N, C-alpha and C positions, 0 to 999 in steps of 0.2 A: 496752216494749215492742216484739213484733217485725213487721215487712213485706216481704213472699215475694207473689210473683205464683203468679198461682193458672189452673187452666183457662178458668172461669167470667171469670177481670180478664187475662187472655191466652188469648182462642181463637184468635189463629195461629198456635201450639204446635202444638194437634190438626193440621195442617197438615202437618208436618211430618211426624210416624207416619200419615197419610194418599199424601204421597208416596215414603214410605217402601216403603208394600206397593204404589204401585205402581210404583215401579223393582222390586219383584218380580215382580210379575203381567209388566213388560214383558219382564222377563229368559226369565219359564217361555217366553214368548209365544215370543221363538227363539228355546228350544230345540222347539220344539212344530215350529214354519214356515220352521226356517232350521237343523237338524240340529243333532247332538249339541257341536261345538268353539268354535263361533256362539255356544252352550245357555251351554256353562261358562263361555265367556270374559264372555260379557251377567254371566249370573250373577254370578262371582268381583265383578264394580265396582258392580253393582248392594248386592250384599252391605258392601262396602268404605261407598257414599255411603253407607248403610240407615245403618249404622253408628255414620260420625262425625252425619247428621241425628239418629239420636235419640240421642247422648255430649251433640251440642250441646242435646236441648228437654228430656232428662234435666238439663240442668248447669241453664236456664232456670229449669228447676220447686223447685232444690232451694237455687237464689240465693237472697241472704235480705237485709235489714237490722235490725241489732237497738242500740236505746238504750237508756239505762240514766243513774242517775248519773254516771258517770265521760265517758261520749259515743257514739260511736257508733263498729262495729262491721258488720263488712260477709262473706260471703261471697259472692268475685265466682262469674258461669256457668263460669270456667275454673278455681273453686278454691281461689283469692289469699284469702284473709284478709288483709283492711287492717283498721286498730285507727285512732280518730281522738278524739281527745280533746276539751272539750269548748270549752278553751283556745287547742288547736294550733289550731283552724281561722281561719283567713283572713277566708272568706264563704263562703257559702253562697246562693243562693237557686235560682229557676225559671227557666230560660228556653224560652223559642221561637223556628216560627216562623212567616211563613205557614202558614194550612193545617197546621200539625200539632200536636198534642198536646201541651203544654207538658209539660217534665222537669222533673226536676232535680238537682244538683249539689251536693258538697262541698268545699273546696279548702284546702288549706296549704301555705303556701305558703315557710316555711320548709323543711317535707320535703320542698316540690314533687310531694305529692300529688296527686292528682286522681280526684273521684269521682262518674262519673253515675248516676244514681237513674231509671230508667225510666217514663212514665206509667201498664205497666199493673201496679205494685203494687198490692198489694191498701189500700186506708184510707191512699192517699199523701197525702191530707188532710188527718191525722194527724199525719202526717212534716214535712208539709211546717208545719203549726204547731206542734213540738216544735222545728225546725231556726229558726221565726222570735225562740222563745220565745231562744235558747239562743245562737243568733251572732250579729253580723253577716246578716243576707237582703236579698237585693237580687232586682227583677223584669228582664231581657235576652228585647229582643230582635233577633233577629240576623237579619242580609241574608241576602241565596238562600247568597250565597258563601263567609260568616261563620263559624269554626267560632266553639264556643263558647270553644274554649284562648285564638287574637288574642281575643277580647274580654276576655279576660281579662288576661293579655300590656299588652293598650293600659289598661288601670286599673289593670295592679298588678306597672311596672316594674319 
């Protein structure tokens, strides 16, 4: 099954497109209010920032996790393709801090590979069910100053 973020499950991605348009509008405002030189400099900066914001948003929407009989495959926001066999997963689970939505994680101790799956993924409950069924699954509540990596290092030294 394929799990991925969508605009409806991750509306904050739309904010990145709005910010990009606001940057372009501010650059045009500089062009008309402050002159051609500052306008061109502002436009170049806005185009650079806008390009990276849109690239991140598109990468986020393209990312996905796919599960099958062999294991779990993930295309990350940065375009990296990760594969975990069900047998190779040391532990998977759900983690959260106070006042945060829970996220999922997958860890392969042998290859020291780690994957965090954000709560914005559509149908994340079904993915959680698959992980519970096919791997050792834990639920962790982290302290405010504790990272998931630190907790896993304590549990699996």
